[in-house]
C-alpha positions as CSV (number, residue, x, y, z in Angstrom):
1,M,-0.5,-18.5,1.1
2,S,-1.6,-17.9,4.6
3,L,0.5,-18.5,7.7
4,Q,-0.8,-18.9,11.3
5,F,1.4,-17.8,14.2
6,D,1.2,-19.3,17.7
7,E,3.0,-16.9,20.1
8,G,2.8,-19.4,23.0
9,S,4.9,-22.1,21.3
10,Y,6.7,-20.0,18.6
11,T,5.1,-22.2,16.0
12,V,4.2,-21.1,12.5
13,S,1.7,-23.2,10.5
14,Q,0.6,-23.5,6.9
15,R,-2.5,-25.7,6.6
16,L,-1.6,-28.9,8.4
17,D,2.2,-28.4,8.4
18,S,3.9,-26.6,11.3
19,I,7.5,-25.4,12.0
20,R,8.8,-24.6,15.5
21,L,11.1,-21.5,15.6
22,L,13.2,-19.8,18.2
23,A,11.7,-16.7,19.8
24,K,13.6,-14.1,17.7
25,E,13.2,-16.1,14.5
26,F,9.5,-16.2,15.2
27,A,9.3,-12.4,15.9
28,L,11.4,-11.6,12.8
29,L,9.2,-13.8,10.5
30,H,6.0,-12.5,12.1
31,F,7.0,-8.9,11.4
32,L,8.1,-9.6,7.8
33,Y,4.9,-11.5,7.1
34,E,2.8,-8.7,8.4
35,N,4.7,-6.4,6.1
36,K,5.1,-8.7,3.1
37,D,6.6,-7.4,-0.1
38,K,8.1,-4.5,1.7
39,A,11.9,-4.2,2.1
40,F,13.5,-3.3,5.4
41,T,17.1,-2.4,6.2
42,R,19.0,-4.4,8.8
43,S,18.8,-1.3,11.2
44,Q,15.0,-1.1,10.8
45,L,14.6,-4.8,11.5
46,L,16.8,-4.5,14.6
47,D,14.6,-1.6,15.9
48,R,11.4,-3.6,15.4
49,V,12.5,-7.1,16.5
50,W,15.2,-6.3,19.0
51,P,13.9,-2.9,20.3
52,L,15.4,-2.9,23.8
53,E,18.5,-4.9,22.9
54,Y,21.8,-3.9,21.2
55,P,22.7,-6.7,18.7
56,V,24.8,-6.0,15.6
57,E,23.5,-6.1,12.0
58,R,25.1,-9.5,11.6
59,T,22.4,-10.8,14.0
60,V,19.7,-10.1,11.3
61,D,21.7,-12.0,8.6
62,D,22.1,-15.0,10.9
63,H,18.4,-15.2,11.7
64,I,17.5,-14.8,8.0
65,Y,19.9,-17.6,7.1
66,R,18.3,-19.9,9.8
67,L,14.7,-19.0,8.7
68,R,15.5,-19.8,5.1
69,K,16.7,-23.3,6.0
70,K,13.7,-24.0,8.2
71,L,11.1,-22.6,5.7
72,K,12.8,-24.3,2.7
73,R,10.0,-26.9,2.3
74,W,7.4,-24.2,1.8
75,E,8.1,-23.2,-1.8
76,E,5.5,-20.3,-1.8
77,I,7.4,-18.2,0.7
78,S,10.8,-16.6,0.2
79,L,13.0,-14.3,2.2
80,D,14.6,-12.2,-0.5
81,T,17.8,-10.1,-0.2
82,V,17.4,-6.6,-1.6
83,R,20.9,-5.8,-2.7
84,G,22.5,-2.8,-1.0
85,Y,19.4,-2.4,1.3
86,G,18.2,-5.3,3.4
87,Y,15.5,-8.0,3.2
88,R,11.8,-8.6,2.4
89,L,9.4,-11.4,2.6
90,A,7.6,-12.4,-0.6
91,L,4.8,-14.9,-1.3
92,R,4.4,-16.7,-4.6
93,E,1.1,-17.8,-6.0
94,N,0.0,-21.1,-4.5
95,R,-0.1,-23.7,-7.2
96,A,-2.9,-25.6,-5.7
97,V,-6.2,-23.7,-6.2
98,L,-8.6,-24.6,-3.5
99,P,-12.4,-24.0,-3.6
100,P,-13.6,-21.0,-1.6
101,N,-14.7,-21.6,2.0
102,P,-18.5,-21.7,1.9
103,S,-18.8,-19.9,5.2
104,I,-17.5,-16.7,3.7
105,H,-20.9,-16.2,2.0
106,D,-23.0,-17.1,5.0
107,P,-24.5,-13.9,6.6
108,E,-25.1,-15.6,9.9
109,M,-21.5,-16.7,10.2
110,Q,-20.3,-13.2,9.3
111,E,-22.5,-11.6,12.0
112,V,-21.3,-14.1,14.6
113,V,-17.6,-13.4,13.8
114,H,-18.1,-9.6,13.9
115,G,-20.0,-9.9,17.2
116,L,-16.9,-11.7,18.5
117,L,-14.7,-8.9,17.2
118,R,-16.8,-6.3,18.9
119,K,-16.5,-8.2,22.2
120,Y,-12.8,-8.6,21.9
121,H,-12.6,-4.8,21.2
122,L,-14.7,-4.1,24.3
123,F,-12.6,-6.4,26.5
124,G,-9.4,-4.9,25.2
125,Q,-8.2,-8.3,23.9
126,G,-5.9,-7.0,21.2
127,N,-4.2,-10.4,20.8
128,S,-7.5,-12.1,20.1
129,I,-8.4,-9.5,17.4
130,Q,-5.1,-10.0,15.8
131,T,-5.4,-13.8,15.8
132,L,-8.9,-13.7,14.3
133,V,-8.0,-11.1,11.6
134,R,-4.9,-13.0,10.6
135,Q,-6.8,-16.3,10.3
136,Q,-9.8,-15.0,8.4
137,E,-8.9,-16.9,5.3
138,A,-8.6,-20.2,7.1
139,L,-11.8,-19.6,9.1
140,G,-13.7,-18.6,6.0
141,V,-14.8,-15.1,7.1
142,R,-14.3,-11.7,5.7
143,I,-13.3,-9.0,8.2
144,E,-14.8,-5.5,7.8
145,P,-12.3,-2.8,6.7
146,Y,-12.8,-1.0,10.1
147,Y,-11.0,-3.9,11.9
148,Q,-8.2,-3.9,9.4
149,L,-7.6,-0.3,10.2
150,Y,-8.1,-0.7,13.9
151,L,-5.7,-3.6,14.0
152,H,-2.9,-1.5,12.6
153,F,-3.8,1.2,15.2
154,I,-3.6,-1.0,18.3
155,Q,-0.4,-2.7,16.9
156,G,1.4,0.6,16.8
157,D,2.1,0.3,13.1
158,L,2.7,4.0,12.7
159,E,4.5,3.7,9.4
160,W,1.4,2.0,7.9
161,L,-1.0,4.5,9.5
162,M,1.0,7.3,7.9
163,N,1.6,5.9,4.5
164,T,-1.1,3.5,3.5
165,A,-3.1,4.2,0.4
166,Q,-5.8,1.7,1.5
167,F,-7.7,4.3,3.6
168,P,-7.9,8.0,3.0
169,L,-6.4,10.4,5.6
170,E,-9.9,11.4,6.8
171,E,-10.5,7.8,8.0
172,R,-7.0,7.6,9.6
173,L,-7.0,11.0,11.2
174,Y,-8.7,10.1,14.5
175,W,-6.3,7.2,15.1
176,L,-3.3,9.4,14.4
177,L,-4.7,12.0,16.8
178,I,-4.7,9.5,19.6
179,Y,-1.0,9.0,19.1
180,V,-0.4,12.7,18.9
181,H,-1.4,13.0,22.5
182,A,1.8,11.1,23.5
183,L,4.1,12.9,21.1
184,V,3.6,16.6,21.9
185,E,3.0,18.9,24.8
186,P,-0.5,18.8,26.2
187,A,-1.3,22.4,25.1
188,E,-0.5,21.5,21.5
189,S,-2.6,18.4,21.7
190,L,-5.5,20.4,23.1
191,A,-5.4,22.9,20.2
192,L,-5.4,20.0,17.7
193,Y,-8.2,18.1,19.4
194,K,-10.4,21.3,19.4
195,Q,-9.8,21.7,15.7
196,A,-10.6,18.1,15.0
197,I,-13.8,18.2,17.0
198,H,-15.0,20.9,14.6
199,S,-13.6,19.3,11.4
200,S,-16.3,18.8,8.8
201,V,-14.5,15.8,7.2
202,L,-14.1,13.7,10.4
203,P,-16.8,11.0,10.9
204,A,-19.4,12.1,13.4
205,E,-18.7,9.2,15.7
206,H,-15.0,10.2,15.9
207,R,-15.8,13.8,16.6
208,Q,-18.2,12.7,19.4
209,E,-15.5,10.4,20.9
210,L,-12.9,13.2,20.9
211,R,-15.4,15.6,22.6
212,I,-16.9,13.3,25.2
213,L,-13.8,11.3,26.1
214,N,-10.4,11.9,24.6
215,I,-10.1,15.6,25.3
216,I,-11.0,15.3,29.0
217,D,-7.5,14.1,30.0
218,I,-5.9,16.8,28.1
219,Y,-7.9,19.5,29.8
220,A,-6.7,18.1,33.1
221,E,-3.0,17.9,31.9
222,T,-3.1,21.6,30.9
223,G,-4.5,22.7,34.3
224,Q,-8.0,23.5,33.0
225,Y,-9.8,21.5,35.7
226,Q,-13.1,23.3,35.7
227,E,-13.3,22.9,31.9
228,A,-12.5,19.2,32.3
229,R,-15.3,18.8,34.9
230,R,-17.7,20.8,32.7
231,Q,-17.0,18.5,29.8
232,L,-17.5,15.5,32.1
233,E,-20.9,16.7,33.0
234,E,-21.7,17.1,29.3
235,T,-20.3,13.6,28.7
236,Y,-22.6,12.1,31.3
237,R,-25.6,13.8,29.6
238,V,-24.7,12.5,26.2
239,M,-24.1,9.0,27.5
240,E,-27.5,8.9,29.1
241,A,-29.3,10.4,26.2
242,K,-27.7,8.1,23.6
243,Q,-27.3,5.1,26.0
244,L,-23.6,4.8,25.4
245,I,-23.1,2.1,28.0
246,Y,-19.7,1.1,26.6
247,F,-18.3,4.5,27.5
248,K,-19.0,4.0,31.2
249,L,-15.6,2.6,32.2
250,P,-13.4,4.8,30.0
251,V,-15.2,7.9,31.2
252,S,-14.8,6.8,34.8
253,I,-11.1,6.4,34.1
254,A,-11.0,10.0,32.7
255,A,-12.9,11.3,35.8
256,L,-10.2,9.7,38.0
257,S,-7.5,11.4,35.9
258,V,-9.2,14.8,36.3
259,E,-9.4,14.4,40.1
260,L,-5.8,13.3,40.3
261,W,-4.6,16.4,38.5
262,G,-6.9,18.9,40.2
263,G,-9.1,17.4,42.8
264,S,-9.0,16.8,46.5
265,G,-7.8,13.6,48.1
266,E,-11.3,12.7,49.1
267,A,-12.5,13.1,45.5
268,V,-9.7,10.9,44.3
269,E,-10.4,8.1,46.8
270,E,-14.1,8.3,46.0
271,Q,-13.5,7.8,42.3
272,I,-11.0,5.0,43.0
273,A,-13.7,3.2,45.0
274,V,-16.2,3.7,42.1
275,L,-13.8,2.2,39.6
276,R,-12.9,-0.8,41.8
277,T,-16.6,-1.7,41.9
278,Q,-17.0,-1.2,38.2
279,L,-13.9,-3.3,37.3
280,K,-15.2,-6.2,39.4
281,D,-18.2,-6.4,37.0
282,A,-16.2,-5.6,33.9
283,P,-12.6,-6.7,34.3
284,Y,-11.4,-5.4,30.9
285,L,-7.6,-5.4,30.4
286,R,-7.4,-1.9,29.0
287,E,-9.2,-0.3,31.9
288,I,-7.4,-2.4,34.5
289,G,-4.1,-1.3,33.2
290,R,-5.1,2.4,33.0
291,F,-6.6,2.2,36.5
292,Q,-3.4,0.7,38.0
293,V,-1.3,3.4,36.3
294,L,-3.5,6.2,37.7
295,E,-3.7,4.5,41.2
296,G,0.1,4.5,41.1
297,C,0.1,8.3,40.4
298,W,-2.2,8.7,43.4
299,L,0.2,6.8,45.6
300,L,3.0,9.0,44.2
301,R,1.0,12.2,45.0
302,Q,0.9,10.9,48.6
303,G,4.6,10.3,48.8
304,R,4.3,6.5,48.8
305,V,7.0,6.2,46.2
306,R,7.8,2.5,46.4
307,E,4.2,1.5,46.3
308,A,3.6,3.9,43.5
309,E,6.4,2.5,41.4
310,L,5.1,-1.1,41.8
311,R,1.6,-0.1,40.9
312,M,2.6,1.9,37.8
313,D,4.8,-1.0,36.7
314,D,1.9,-3.4,37.0
315,G,-0.4,-1.1,35.0
316,L,2.1,-0.7,32.2
317,E,2.7,-4.5,32.1
318,V,-1.1,-5.1,31.8
319,L,-1.3,-2.6,29.0
320,K,1.6,-4.2,27.2
321,M,-0.2,-7.6,27.6
322,S,-3.4,-6.2,26.1
323,L,-1.4,-5.4,22.9
324,N,-2.9,-1.9,22.8
325,A,0.0,0.3,21.7
326,P,-1.6,3.7,21.9
327,L,-2.8,3.2,25.5
328,Y,0.6,1.7,26.4
329,L,2.5,4.7,25.0
330,N,0.0,7.3,26.3
331,S,0.1,5.9,29.8
332,A,3.9,6.0,29.9
333,Y,3.8,9.6,28.7
334,Q,1.1,10.6,31.3
335,I,3.3,9.2,34.1
336,L,6.0,11.6,33.0
337,L,3.6,14.5,32.8
338,F,2.3,13.8,36.3
339,M,5.9,13.5,37.6
340,D,6.8,16.8,36.0
341,H,3.7,18.4,37.5
342,H,4.7,17.2,41.0
343,R,8.4,17.9,40.5
344,V,9.5,14.2,40.8
345,E,13.1,13.9,39.8
346,G,16.0,11.5,40.2
347,R,16.0,7.7,39.7
348,L,12.2,7.3,39.3
349,R,11.9,10.1,36.7
350,S,14.8,8.7,34.7
351,K,13.4,5.2,34.8
352,Y,10.0,6.2,33.3
353,Q,11.7,8.4,30.8
354,Q,13.7,5.4,29.6
355,I,10.5,3.2,29.5
356,Y,8.7,5.9,27.5
357,E,11.6,6.2,25.0
358,G,11.8,2.5,24.7
359,I,8.1,2.2,23.8
360,R,8.4,5.1,21.3
361,K,11.3,3.4,19.6
362,S,9.5,0.0,19.5
363,Y,6.6,1.4,17.6
364,G,8.6,3.7,15.3
365,A,7.4,6.9,17.0
366,S,11.0,8.1,17.0
367,I,11.0,7.9,13.2
368,Y,7.4,8.7,12.3
369,G,6.2,10.8,15.3
370,Q,7.1,14.2,14.0
371,Q,5.7,13.2,10.5
372,I,2.4,12.3,12.2
373,V,2.2,15.6,14.1
374,D,3.0,17.6,11.0
375,T,0.5,15.8,8.9
376,V,-2.3,16.3,11.4
377,H,-1.4,20.0,11.7
378,R,-1.4,20.5,8.0
379,F,-4.7,18.7,7.5
380,L,-6.6,20.5,10.2
381,S,-5.0,23.9,9.3
382,A,-6.2,23.5,5.7
383,E,-9.8,23.5,7.0
384,S,-9.2,26.9,8.6
385,I,-10.8,25.9,11.9
386,S,-10.1,28.2,14.8
387,S,-8.8,26.4,17.9
388,D,-10.6,29.0,20.0
389,L,-14.1,27.9,19.1
390,P,-16.1,26.6,22.0
391,L,-16.8,22.9,22.2
392,T,-20.6,23.2,22.5
């Protein structure tokens, strides 16, 4: 049985039949459906569906009761009580056996769909990727395993990323490392990233992305501005040699971050102007959100506190809308690091600490964060790679 979820109307559909739900009923069903056959305690469901609210456990029971009534006519789906624990969603085998969709065997259709996924990825349209992946059965397409893994990554499904047996740890390591950046001090992230770049088991494209993009911000955050700029120069050479045009905007964002942490005001303004021009031609949600957060940091560095707060809030909201959990979490953490670097205290510091903690909790980082860090540490240490090795 396949369900389709319309977040705009809180409607869930099964073939030609639709049911309208209340907002939290919709969110609860959506979460359980994405984690079908897995049991959750009431406390876990409260954390995932009501992350910034404080309802009682009875709230979960009431919503389950109402969902059961509304979904009663769909015999294939059941919300089971796991005695002494909580609830799980189960799907029974559909009695009506339908013929396979012919488009699933059409190479041209598959290429069109994966081209669309690549575009959604480029534009930062996480919601569009999720919709397409969830409805692949109805559309008659088969999504490559990469996008199945990527979808869990951008959704912030840390429990799945840690515990799934569907993909080996080597294939998940890069995605876990991106989250590590927002879970530990920058110096610890830097050591792990250096080890990963020299890991013999990481795919070459992941090692390259860590080296020419991801590590640049961390060099700046640890005060190694000259090393960050040296790596940027190397990155530009690699981009030109390999024609990595899709790295242009993310690298420009990284360059702005470096100037913010260790450059002159003139250098920051120059890079901001470059990015404004680039974003006019490529208004991608991920980069717009990141740019607004960094522009807010620049305003904060100038002492324009109220303007900075509004700009950073705008940026975080755009990243939240893009449904890109790691960038959302990382950007909130980078705001805190920047405030600590410039000794910003009081109300503003407390506000963004609370935002960061709320995001951590909503994605389960407060539960799985240390487990992720420990797993990455153990894996990389087992390869006996020195963190002092040069990057070239």
